[in-house]
All heavy atoms as an XYZ file, in Angstrom:
812
protein
N     -23.114    -14.510     -5.949
C     -21.758    -14.969     -6.146
C     -21.274    -15.670     -4.908
O     -21.321    -15.134     -3.825
C     -20.904    -13.740     -6.523
C     -19.401    -14.032     -6.500
S     -18.347    -12.967     -7.357
C     -18.200    -11.544     -6.486
N     -20.825    -16.906     -5.118
C     -20.275    -17.702     -4.009
C     -18.834    -17.294     -3.768
O     -18.046    -17.124     -4.713
C     -20.336    -19.168     -4.296
C     -21.769    -19.675     -4.366
O     -22.637    -19.112     -3.674
O     -22.016    -20.667     -5.075
N     -18.474    -17.121     -2.491
C     -17.125    -16.811     -2.150
C     -16.568    -17.815     -1.191
O     -17.314    -18.355     -0.337
C     -17.052    -15.435     -1.472
C     -17.479    -14.299     -2.389
C     -17.292    -12.993     -1.676
N     -17.750    -11.958     -2.602
C     -17.761    -10.714     -2.308
N     -17.369    -10.281     -1.135
N     -18.233     -9.797     -3.153
N     -15.297    -18.096     -1.305
C     -14.665    -18.972     -0.367
C     -14.491    -18.261      0.987
O     -14.278    -17.083      1.012
C     -13.246    -19.378     -0.881
C     -13.327    -20.227     -2.115
C     -11.916    -20.659     -2.593
O     -11.030    -20.782     -1.702
O     -11.743    -20.868     -3.756
N     -14.616    -18.988      2.058
C     -14.436    -18.368      3.358
C     -12.967    -17.931      3.536
O     -12.029    -18.533      2.987
C     -14.803    -19.454      4.406
C     -14.717    -20.745      3.575
C     -14.968    -20.410      2.167
N     -12.767    -16.842      4.270
C     -11.437    -16.382      4.540
C     -10.716    -17.334      5.473
O     -11.347    -17.937      6.383
C     -11.494    -14.982      5.204
C     -11.874    -13.838      4.273
C     -12.001    -12.566      5.079
C     -10.819    -13.634      3.181
N      -9.394    -17.408      5.347
C      -8.643    -18.205      6.329
C      -8.737    -17.574      7.714
O      -9.100    -16.409      7.848
C      -7.206    -18.183      5.802
C      -7.174    -17.276      4.664
C      -8.581    -16.872      4.330
N      -8.419    -18.341      8.728
C      -8.509    -17.876     10.128
C      -7.629    -16.595     10.319
O      -8.005    -15.715     11.063
C      -8.079    -18.954     11.084
N      -6.486    -16.520      9.647
C      -5.618    -15.414      9.779
C      -5.292    -14.887      8.387
O      -4.236    -15.154      7.862
C      -4.322    -15.784     10.510
C      -3.453    -14.592     10.904
O      -3.996    -13.480     10.912
N      -2.189    -14.823     11.131
N      -6.234    -14.142      7.790
C      -6.045    -13.723      6.384
C      -4.859    -12.809      6.184
O      -4.551    -11.987      7.053
C      -7.378    -13.042      6.041
C      -7.935    -12.574      7.356
C      -7.446    -13.613      8.355
N      -4.217    -12.924      5.050
C      -3.146    -12.025      4.669
C      -3.715    -10.698      4.176
O      -4.685    -10.711      3.421
C      -2.293    -12.644      3.594
C      -1.438    -13.795      4.042
C      -0.561    -14.379      2.907
N      -0.050    -13.432      1.939
C       1.038    -12.680      2.110
N       1.768    -12.735      3.240
N       1.452    -11.861      1.195
N      -3.145     -9.609      4.677
C      -3.562     -8.275      4.311
C      -2.573     -7.612      3.380
O      -1.388     -7.500      3.744
C      -3.787     -7.396      5.579
C      -4.878     -8.003      6.438
C      -4.193     -5.963      5.131
C      -5.038     -7.286      7.779
N      -3.029     -7.187      2.195
C      -2.201     -6.419      1.283
C      -2.646     -4.985      1.274
O      -3.859     -4.732      1.252
C      -2.344     -6.946     -0.141
O      -1.819     -8.282     -0.257
N      -1.691     -4.078      1.336
C      -1.995     -2.648      1.266
C      -1.428     -2.148     -0.043
O      -0.248     -2.309     -0.373
C      -1.388     -1.836      2.437
C      -1.656     -0.379      2.258
C      -1.872     -2.346      3.753
N      -2.297     -1.472     -0.847
C      -1.887     -0.826     -2.086
C      -1.806      0.639     -1.840
O      -2.781      1.280     -1.406
C      -2.867     -1.163     -3.226
C      -2.872     -2.686     -3.473
C      -2.495     -0.381     -4.496
C      -3.947     -3.135     -4.437
N      -0.613      1.196     -2.061
C      -0.403      2.628     -1.809
C       0.034      3.226     -3.157
O       1.191      3.075     -3.571
C       0.676      2.796     -0.750
C       0.840      4.246     -0.172
C       1.430      4.153      1.191
C       1.650      5.113     -1.073
N      -0.877      3.944     -3.839
C      -0.511      4.577     -5.097
C       0.324      5.842     -4.783
O      -0.011      6.562     -3.827
C      -1.861      4.981     -5.714
C      -2.805      5.080     -4.579
C      -2.284      4.107     -3.548
N       1.323      6.101     -5.563
C       2.265      7.193     -5.323
C       2.455      8.006     -6.604
O       2.783      7.456     -7.638
C       3.592      6.653     -4.783
C       4.698      7.679     -4.599
C       4.328      8.678     -3.498
C       6.000      6.925     -4.255
N       2.277      9.320     -6.466
C       2.672     10.228     -7.563
C       3.127     11.540     -6.916
O       2.322     12.256     -6.355
C       1.573     10.448     -8.550
C       1.965     11.389     -9.639
C       2.926     10.970    -10.597
C       1.522     12.674     -9.759
C       3.347     11.781    -11.614
C       1.912     13.520    -10.744
C       2.868     13.090    -11.698
O       3.275     13.906    -12.690
N       4.416     11.796     -6.923
C       5.001     13.020     -6.378
C       4.513     13.268     -4.960
O       4.112     14.403     -4.658
C       4.775     14.218     -7.301
C       5.528     14.126     -8.548
O       6.497     13.401     -8.657
N       5.100     14.837     -9.627
N       4.540     12.260     -4.115
C       4.043     12.359     -2.764
C       5.113     12.252     -1.683
O       4.840     11.834     -0.587
N       6.345     12.707     -2.027
C       7.472     12.523     -1.077
C       7.225     13.208      0.268
O       7.643     12.764      1.297
C       8.759     13.040     -1.740
N       6.520     14.351      0.254
C       6.338     15.142      1.444
C       5.691     14.393      2.602
O       6.117     14.498      3.763
C       5.558     16.418      1.127
C       5.370     17.439      2.249
C       6.761     17.949      2.730
C       4.557     18.599      1.781
N       4.723     13.528      2.304
C       3.993     12.807      3.357
C       4.159     11.324      3.369
O       3.653     10.651      4.241
C       2.485     13.115      3.221
C       2.133     14.601      3.318
C       1.762     15.305      2.182
C       2.226     15.276      4.528
C       1.508     16.638      2.263
C       1.944     16.641      4.602
C       1.568     17.303      3.478
O       1.283     18.630      3.537
N       4.879     10.796      2.419
C       4.932      9.344      2.225
C       5.489      8.629      3.448
O       4.942      7.614      3.880
C       5.787      8.999      0.981
C       5.931      7.504      0.734
C       4.588      6.820      0.522
C       6.836      7.283     -0.491
N       6.551      9.140      4.054
C       7.147      8.477      5.215
C       6.118      8.297      6.360
O       6.092      7.292      7.018
C       8.392      9.222      5.707
N       5.314      9.376      6.573
C       4.291      9.298      7.625
C       3.253      8.190      7.269
O       2.843      7.490      8.193
C       3.563     10.624      7.792
C       4.430     11.714      8.370
C       3.672     13.006      8.525
O       2.616     13.013      9.228
O       4.067     14.000      7.946
N       2.879      8.101      6.029
C       1.921      7.065      5.625
C       2.508      5.671      5.865
O       1.823      4.814      6.449
C       1.535      7.260      4.150
N       3.745      5.492      5.455
C       4.355      4.179      5.657
C       4.631      3.842      7.124
O       4.460      2.699      7.554
C       5.697      4.072      4.852
C       5.528      4.129      3.322
C       6.870      4.251      2.683
C       4.793      2.861      2.830
N       4.967      4.880      7.906
C       5.148      4.687      9.342
C       3.852      4.262      9.988
O       3.864      3.429     10.898
C       5.725      5.908     10.017
C       7.168      6.186      9.656
O       7.862      5.235      9.140
O       7.636      7.293      9.890
N       2.719      4.787      9.529
C       1.426      4.439     10.103
C       1.122      2.954      9.824
O       0.465      2.293     10.653
C       0.287      5.312      9.647
O      -0.164      5.044      8.331
N       1.587      2.439      8.728
C       1.403      1.005      8.444
C       2.266      0.156      9.357
O       1.851     -0.876      9.825
C       1.758      0.721      6.979
C       0.838      1.299      5.925
C       1.341      0.951      4.516
C      -0.570      0.816      6.101
N       3.455      0.626      9.618
C       4.372     -0.115     10.508
C       3.887     -0.195     11.930
O       4.258     -1.102     12.672
C       5.771      0.486     10.435
N       3.039      0.775     12.358
C       2.549      0.806     13.725
C       1.213      0.051     13.938
O       0.644      0.157     15.010
C       2.345      2.269     14.143
C       3.658      3.024     14.325
C       3.452      4.347     15.003
N       2.600      5.256     14.205
C       3.072      6.102     13.318
N       4.364      6.227     13.122
N       2.267      6.912     12.652
N       0.767     -0.671     12.961
C      -0.500     -1.392     13.099
C      -0.414     -2.470     14.184
O       0.558     -3.204     14.260
C      -0.918     -2.017     11.797
C      -1.316     -1.028     10.719
C      -2.471     -0.173     11.146
O      -3.550     -0.641     11.389
N      -2.224      1.125     11.234
N      -1.466     -2.545     15.049
C      -1.455     -3.579     16.097
C      -1.682     -4.943     15.477
O      -1.312     -5.921     16.066
C      -2.525     -3.254     17.142
O      -3.806     -3.137     16.485
C      -2.216     -1.937     17.873
N      -2.359     -4.974     14.359
C      -2.472     -6.220     13.545
C      -1.653     -5.915     12.301
O      -2.127     -5.230     11.393
C      -3.920     -6.491     13.190
C      -4.243     -7.866     12.637
C      -3.507     -8.235     11.415
N      -3.935     -9.471     10.801
C      -3.393     -9.943      9.674
N      -2.423     -9.322      9.075
N      -3.848    -11.047      9.190
N      -0.418     -6.427     12.256
C       0.469     -6.039     11.130
C      -0.090     -6.433      9.779
O      -0.782     -7.445      9.652
C       1.745     -6.811     11.432
C       1.694     -7.130     12.887
C       0.239     -7.269     13.219
N       0.234     -5.618      8.769
C      -0.134     -5.961      7.406
C       0.947     -6.923      6.875
O       2.061     -6.957      7.371
C      -0.266     -4.737      6.532
C      -1.351     -3.790      7.069
C       1.056     -3.992      6.336
N       0.588     -7.701      5.902
C       1.481     -8.727      5.383
C       2.211     -8.278      4.114
O       3.269     -8.826      3.781
C       0.684    -10.018      5.065
C       0.028    -10.556      6.343
O       0.777    -10.998      7.211
O      -1.196    -10.437      6.420
N       1.653     -7.320      3.434
C       2.259     -6.885      2.169
C       1.974     -5.404      1.957
O       0.831     -4.983      2.094
C       1.660     -7.690      1.018
C       2.161     -7.390     -0.329
C       1.529     -8.294     -1.420
O       0.306     -8.456     -1.420
O       2.302     -8.826     -2.216
N       2.974     -4.630      1.579
C       2.856     -3.230      1.298
C       3.349     -3.041     -0.130
O       4.538     -3.240     -0.393
C       3.615     -2.290      2.269
C       3.153     -2.508      3.696
C       3.469     -0.852      1.841
C       4.048     -1.856      4.730
N       2.451     -2.656     -1.010
C       2.810     -2.411     -2.404
C       2.733     -0.918     -2.691
O       1.644     -0.319     -2.607
C       1.846     -3.134     -3.372
C       1.792     -4.627     -3.228
C       0.590     -5.194     -3.962
C       3.058     -5.255     -3.703
N       3.808     -0.293     -2.911
C       3.814      1.106     -3.323
C       3.948      1.110     -4.860
O       4.918      0.631     -5.404
C       4.988      1.894     -2.724
C       5.072      3.334     -3.286
C       4.809      1.949     -1.176
N       2.903      1.623     -5.508
C       2.872      1.652     -6.955
C       3.180      3.087     -7.384
O       2.308      3.974     -7.256
C       1.533      1.185     -7.515
C       0.974     -0.090     -6.870
C       1.600      1.024     -9.041
C       1.846     -1.273     -7.016
N       4.367      3.333     -7.884
C       4.777      4.662     -8.273
C       4.361      4.911     -9.688
O       4.739      4.225    -10.638
C       6.284      4.855     -8.114
C       6.643      6.262     -8.532
O       6.252      7.183     -7.802
O       7.267      6.438     -9.583
N       3.588      5.975     -9.865
C       3.028      6.380    -11.149
C       3.905      7.422    -11.852
O       3.442      8.455    -12.267
C       1.602      6.889    -10.956
C       0.865      7.151    -12.234
O       1.130      6.436    -13.229
O      -0.010      8.052    -12.298
N       5.205      7.126    -11.955
C       6.104      8.052    -12.683
C       6.474      9.312    -11.945
O       6.630     10.345    -12.561
N       6.632      9.207    -10.616
C       7.023     10.391     -9.821
C       8.300     11.003    -10.291
O       9.200     10.297    -10.751
C       7.113     10.009     -8.341
O       5.905      9.652     -7.817
N       8.420     12.308    -10.102
C       9.628     13.026    -10.423
C      10.295     13.580     -9.166
O      11.262     14.338     -9.252
C       9.368     14.197    -11.381
O       8.416     15.091    -10.825
C       8.866     13.659    -12.688
N       9.801     13.218     -7.981
C      10.374     13.641     -6.722
C      11.096     12.449     -6.077
O      11.311     11.439     -6.720
C       9.327     14.287     -5.806
C       8.245     13.310     -5.312
O       8.326     12.076     -5.693
O       7.348     13.740     -4.657
N      11.381     12.545     -4.782
C      12.136     11.505     -4.099
C      11.208     10.433     -3.494
O      11.686      9.618     -2.748
C      12.994     12.066     -2.981
O      12.130     12.779     -2.083
C      14.054     13.036     -3.554
N       9.949     10.434     -3.820
C       9.010      9.461     -3.264
C       9.463      7.997     -3.443
O       9.419      7.205     -2.487
N       9.848      7.599     -4.682
C      10.253      6.212     -4.828
C      11.444      5.806     -3.954
O      11.468      4.746     -3.374
C      10.625      6.119     -6.320
C       9.794      7.201     -6.943
C       9.738      8.295     -5.937
N      12.393      6.698     -3.764
C      13.560      6.439     -2.893
C      13.093      6.270     -1.426
O      13.593      5.418     -0.713
C      14.607      7.511     -3.008
N      12.150      7.111     -1.024
C      11.631      7.025      0.338
C      10.952      5.638      0.531
O      11.127      4.979      1.533
C      10.655      8.176      0.657
C      11.452      9.511      0.705
C       9.912      7.925      1.970
C      10.567     10.730      0.702
N      10.131      5.274     -0.408
C       9.403      3.995     -0.353
C      10.401      2.882     -0.313
O      10.260      1.913      0.502
C       8.470      3.821     -1.546
N      11.397      2.895     -1.132
C      12.407      1.825     -1.197
C      13.191      1.688      0.119
O      13.670      0.598      0.426
C      13.341      2.022     -2.377
N      13.285      2.783      0.866
C      14.083      2.723      2.097
C      13.323      2.145      3.281
O      13.896      1.912      4.338
C      14.572      4.144      2.447
O      13.533      4.947      2.911
N      12.000      1.957      3.161
C      11.163      1.437      4.234
C      11.124     -0.108      4.174
O      10.847     -0.668      3.113
C       9.754      2.020      4.160
C       9.602      3.298      4.903
N      10.145      4.471      4.425
C       9.012      3.577      6.077
C       9.838      5.455      5.277
N       9.171      4.900      6.290
N      11.398     -0.756      5.323
C      11.403     -2.215      5.327
C      10.020     -2.751      4.976
O       8.979     -2.211      5.329
C      11.714     -2.539      6.805
C      12.283     -1.300      7.378
C      11.722     -0.147      6.572
N      10.029     -3.811      4.210
C       8.782     -4.496      3.903
C       8.015     -3.933      2.708
O       6.975     -4.451      2.379
N       8.526     -2.897      2.110
C       7.784     -2.246      1.006
C       8.250     -2.879     -0.286
O       9.446     -3.090     -0.535
C       8.061     -0.707      0.959
C       7.579     -0.140     -0.361
C       7.362     -0.006      2.121
N       7.282     -3.245     -1.118
C       7.595     -3.669     -2.467
C       7.237     -2.516     -3.393
O       6.098     -2.129     -3.544
C       6.759     -4.918     -2.797
C       7.115     -5.490     -4.137
C       6.483     -6.880     -4.283
N       6.124     -7.058     -5.651
C       5.054     -7.683     -6.125
N       4.242     -8.223     -5.269
N       4.841     -7.818     -7.376
N       8.286     -1.939     -3.976
C       8.087     -0.779     -4.833
C       7.970     -1.215     -6.290
O       8.797     -1.946     -6.814
C       9.275      0.161     -4.677
C       9.340      1.389     -5.611
C       8.148      2.315     -5.399
C      10.658      2.116     -5.430
N       6.911     -0.752     -6.937
C       6.672     -1.072     -8.339
C       6.660      0.257     -9.093
O       5.852      1.135     -8.819
C       5.392     -1.812     -8.520
C       5.468     -3.182     -7.766
C       5.059     -2.046    -10.007
C       4.163     -3.889     -7.641
N       7.561      0.392    -10.061
C       7.654      1.616    -10.894
C       6.922      1.411    -12.191
O       7.037      0.370    -12.789
C       9.132      1.953    -11.120
C      10.034      2.083     -9.905
C      11.469      2.234    -10.330
C       9.586      3.275     -9.046
N       6.213      2.483    -12.591
C       5.537      2.431    -13.878
C       5.506      3.820    -14.478
O       5.685      4.824    -13.782
C       4.139      1.854    -13.759
C       3.182      2.625    -12.861
C       1.813      1.999    -12.698
C       0.777      2.515    -13.554
N       0.680      3.946    -13.846
N       5.282      3.896    -15.761
C       5.130      5.194    -16.411
C       3.832      5.872    -15.934
O       2.867      5.188    -15.615
C       5.102      5.019    -17.937
C       6.418      4.568    -18.495
O       7.475      4.864    -17.873
O       6.420      3.977    -19.578
N       3.868      7.194    -15.936
C       2.640      7.954    -15.506
C       1.482      7.662    -16.440
O       1.554      7.817    -17.639
C       3.009      9.438    -15.476
C       1.913     10.277    -14.986
N       1.437     10.201    -13.697
C       1.109     11.223    -15.579
C       0.450     11.041    -13.522
N       0.236     11.651    -14.669
N       0.391      7.240    -15.821
C      -0.818      6.957    -16.595
C      -2.082      7.280    -15.836
O      -3.180      7.058    -16.301
C      -0.850      5.510    -17.016
O      -0.803      4.632    -15.916
N      -1.942      7.765    -14.600
C      -3.138      8.128    -13.807
C      -3.486      7.158    -12.716
O      -2.911      6.037    -12.617
N      -4.440      7.515    -11.891
C      -4.786      6.743    -10.699
C      -5.407      5.391    -10.982
O      -5.086      4.405    -10.336
C      -5.652      7.600     -9.690
C      -5.796      6.863     -8.380
C      -6.990      7.936    -10.290
C      -4.547      6.672     -7.606
N      -6.304      5.311    -11.965
C      -7.007      4.036    -12.199
C      -6.034      2.969    -12.669
O      -5.986      1.858    -12.082
C      -8.198      4.218    -13.162
C      -9.195      5.181    -12.538
C      -8.828      2.880    -13.476
C      -9.737      4.829    -11.161
N      -5.151      3.218    -13.643
C      -4.187      2.200    -14.017
C      -3.251      1.864    -12.881
O      -2.798      0.693    -12.759
C      -3.467      2.774    -15.232
C      -4.410      3.795    -15.822
C      -5.151      4.338    -14.620
N      -2.924      2.825    -12.054
C      -2.019      2.605    -10.949
C      -2.680      1.655     -9.906
O      -2.046      0.706     -9.443
C      -1.634      3.915    -10.280
O      -0.987      4.748    -11.281
C      -0.663      3.726     -9.085
N      -3.943      1.912     -9.540
C      -4.641      1.038     -8.640
C      -4.768     -0.372     -9.246
O      -4.637     -1.342     -8.552
C      -5.990      1.625     -8.288
C      -5.968      2.920     -7.447
C      -7.408      3.479     -7.329
C      -5.344      2.693     -6.107
N      -5.118     -0.423    -10.509
C      -5.273     -1.755    -11.164
C      -3.979     -2.516    -11.144
O      -3.968     -3.736    -10.959
C      -5.802     -1.573    -12.577
C      -7.274     -1.278    -12.642
O      -8.015     -1.578    -11.705
N      -7.725     -0.642    -13.729
N      -2.821     -1.829    -11.340
C      -1.535     -2.537    -11.248
C      -1.362     -3.113     -9.842
O      -0.881     -4.269     -9.707
C      -0.433     -1.542    -11.630
C       0.954     -2.116    -11.509
C       1.228     -3.195    -12.575
N       2.542     -3.792    -12.414
C       3.667     -3.350    -12.905
N       3.687     -2.258    -13.667
N       4.786     -3.981    -12.673
N      -1.716     -2.332     -8.846
C      -1.613     -2.824     -7.465
C      -2.483     -4.056     -7.265
O      -2.058     -5.022     -6.635
N      -3.717     -4.046     -7.760
C      -4.616     -5.191     -7.663
C      -4.003     -6.419     -8.369
O      -4.084     -7.544     -7.892
C      -5.973     -4.853     -8.233
C      -6.787     -3.911     -7.357
C      -8.044     -3.442     -8.126
C      -7.185     -4.547     -6.045
N      -3.383     -6.192     -9.511
C      -2.729     -7.254    -10.238
C      -1.609     -7.919     -9.455
O      -1.327     -9.079     -9.561
C      -2.189     -6.824    -11.620
C      -3.308     -6.513    -12.581
O      -4.464     -6.943    -12.400
O      -2.996     -5.794    -13.605
N      -0.851     -7.091     -8.689
C       0.324     -7.523     -7.983
C       0.047     -8.067     -6.573
O       0.844     -8.806     -6.037
C       1.350     -6.383     -7.884
C       1.817     -5.869     -9.202
C       2.864     -6.731     -9.846
O       3.433     -7.608     -9.192
O       3.043     -6.591    -11.079
N      -1.071     -7.682     -5.998
C      -1.359     -8.029     -4.593
C      -1.596     -9.544     -4.435
O      -2.162    -10.187     -5.289
C      -2.596     -7.255     -4.105
N      -1.109    -10.075     -3.303
C      -1.236    -11.512     -3.038
C      -2.059    -11.797     -1.781
O      -2.257    -12.930     -1.456
C       0.136    -12.184     -2.883
O       0.789    -11.584     -1.713
C       1.006    -11.987     -4.110
N      -2.593    -10.807     -1.103
C      -3.285    -10.995      0.117
C      -4.695    -11.535     -0.073
O      -5.282    -11.466     -1.167
N      -5.294    -12.010      1.021
C      -6.653    -12.444      1.043
C      -7.579    -11.271      1.124
O      -8.728    -11.267      0.634
C      -6.924    -13.384      2.244
C      -6.019    -14.593      2.236
O      -6.046    -15.361      1.257
O      -5.257    -14.772      3.222
N      -7.083    -10.205      1.791
C      -7.818     -8.955      1.950
C      -6.940     -7.857      1.355
O      -5.731     -7.852      1.579
C      -8.118     -8.667      3.434
C      -8.969     -9.691      4.117
C      -9.017     -9.343      5.614
C     -10.358     -9.695      3.560
N      -7.564     -6.916      0.656
C      -6.848     -5.843      0.036
C      -7.449     -4.531      0.459
O      -8.637     -4.369      0.524
C      -6.890     -5.976     -1.496
C      -6.221     -7.265     -1.965
C      -6.218     -4.749     -2.193
C      -6.366     -7.576     -3.429
N      -6.535     -3.601      0.840
C      -6.978     -2.263      1.253
C      -6.055     -1.231      0.598
O      -5.021     -1.593      0.047
C      -6.975     -2.191      2.817
O      -7.554     -0.928      3.178
C      -5.620     -2.322      3.394
N      -6.481      0.024      0.678
C      -5.772      1.098     -0.019
C      -5.447      2.185      1.006
O      -6.207      2.491      1.928
C      -6.643      1.699     -1.110
C      -7.058      0.685     -2.178
C      -8.201     -0.036     -2.032
C      -6.257      0.430     -3.283
C      -8.604     -0.991     -2.964
C      -6.599     -0.506     -4.194
C      -7.775     -1.204     -4.083
N      -4.286      2.799      0.795
C      -3.857      3.945      1.610
C      -3.233      4.965      0.639
O      -2.298      4.628     -0.117
C      -2.835      3.521      2.616
C      -2.188      4.650      3.414
C      -3.236      5.393      4.314
C      -1.086      4.118      4.341
N      -3.720      6.202      0.617
C      -3.145      7.232     -0.187
C      -1.838      7.701      0.407
O      -1.651      7.632      1.613
C      -4.107      8.408     -0.302
C      -5.332      8.096     -1.146
O      -5.253      7.221     -2.024
O      -6.385      8.704     -0.923
N      -0.966      8.231     -0.459
C       0.408      8.594      0.027
C       0.393      9.758      1.018
O       1.329      9.964      1.736
C       1.340      8.915     -1.154
C       0.951     10.112     -1.916
N       0.572     10.042     -3.244
C       0.944     11.424     -1.591
C       0.283     11.250     -3.670
N       0.525     12.111     -2.703
N      -0.728     10.487      1.111
C      -0.825     11.660      2.014
C      -1.767     11.400      3.215
O      -2.231     12.304      3.839
C      -1.158     12.901      1.301
C      -2.511     12.821      0.592
O      -3.078     11.715      0.477
O      -2.986     13.907      0.112
N      -2.075     10.106      3.467
C      -2.939      9.765      4.596
C      -2.158      8.925      5.606
O      -1.087      8.378      5.297
C      -4.151      8.941      4.090
C      -5.182      9.801      3.375
O      -5.165     11.076      3.548
O      -5.977      9.267      2.616
N      -2.781      8.749      6.770
C      -2.229      7.922      7.828
C      -3.374      7.114      8.418
O      -4.481      7.530      8.434
C      -1.598      8.772      8.923
C      -0.372      9.536      8.523
C       0.080     10.390      9.616
N      -0.986     11.359      9.924
C      -0.849     12.501     10.558
N       0.345     12.866     11.009
N      -1.858     13.307     10.767
N      -2.988      5.946      8.928
C      -3.937      5.058      9.613
C      -3.751      5.131     11.104
O      -2.599      5.208     11.594
C      -3.764      3.655      9.175
C      -4.340      3.337      7.805
C      -5.072      4.133      6.997
C      -4.216      2.074      7.149
N      -5.417      3.480      5.873
C      -4.901      2.210      5.934
C      -3.630      0.857      7.479
C      -4.972      1.160      5.010
C      -3.694     -0.152      6.552
C      -4.384     -0.042      5.365
N      -4.861      5.047     11.842
C      -4.766      4.851     13.277
C      -4.134      3.484     13.534
O      -4.323      2.575     12.732
C      -6.143      4.941     13.916
C      -6.763      6.323     13.822
C      -8.217      6.256     14.318
N      -8.345      5.536     15.576
C      -8.873      5.998     16.651
N      -9.353      7.207     16.651
N      -8.909      5.265     17.734
N      -3.420      3.281     14.632
C      -2.722      2.027     14.865
C      -3.630      0.830     14.899
O      -3.175     -0.311     14.683
C      -2.032      2.240     16.199
C      -1.917      3.708     16.336
C      -3.099      4.313     15.617
N      -4.925      0.978     15.184
C      -5.829     -0.155     15.281
C      -6.681     -0.429     14.053
O      -7.598     -1.208     14.064
C      -6.720      0.014     16.504
C      -7.651      1.201     16.414
O      -7.395      2.107     15.579
O      -8.594      1.271     17.189
N      -6.360      0.257     12.959
C      -7.249      0.144     11.779
C      -7.403     -1.303     11.293
O      -8.499     -1.768     11.083
C      -6.758      1.015     10.609
C      -7.664      0.958      9.424
C      -7.037      1.554      8.169
C      -7.989      1.629      7.008
N      -8.620      0.363      6.604
N      -6.271     -1.981     11.013
C      -6.399     -3.346     10.475
C      -6.999     -4.326     11.488
O      -7.734     -5.190     11.125
C      -5.032     -3.842      9.977
O      -4.056     -3.754     11.006
C      -4.576     -3.077      8.736
N      -6.711     -4.108     12.755
C      -7.298     -4.989     13.791
C      -8.827     -4.779     13.858
O      -9.554     -5.726     13.979
C      -6.664     -4.688     15.160
N      -9.239     -3.553     13.782
C     -10.676     -3.243     13.822
C     -11.444     -3.706     12.632
O     -12.572     -4.172     12.727
C     -10.906     -1.741     14.033
N     -10.819     -3.630     11.473
C     -11.522     -3.998     10.267
C     -11.454     -5.517     10.058
O     -12.247     -6.124      9.423
C     -10.944     -3.304      9.072
C     -11.419     -1.906      9.004
C     -11.118     -1.197      7.709
O     -10.013     -1.283      7.201
N     -12.089     -0.511      7.123
């Protein structure tokens, strides 16, 4: 399969699936904000949460929150892929954090 070369400064999209993850979500989003090579797009795809996770996501600068009915992780990730506009796409779970140099290193 032939692929086009990446631009010199590729856009990075982060897809963060969310389902009732309010407890750790702010830490995950803060870890994205601390990247030494900033990400260009943060998509939080909420899979029908019943906690305050969507409100937390909406309060973070630069987050694009997409709400959908609960259908599980695979449809949630696929929705993120459909919505992402970056040249490079990566994933972060709502209960994980990235080291500040993750995007720069990758």
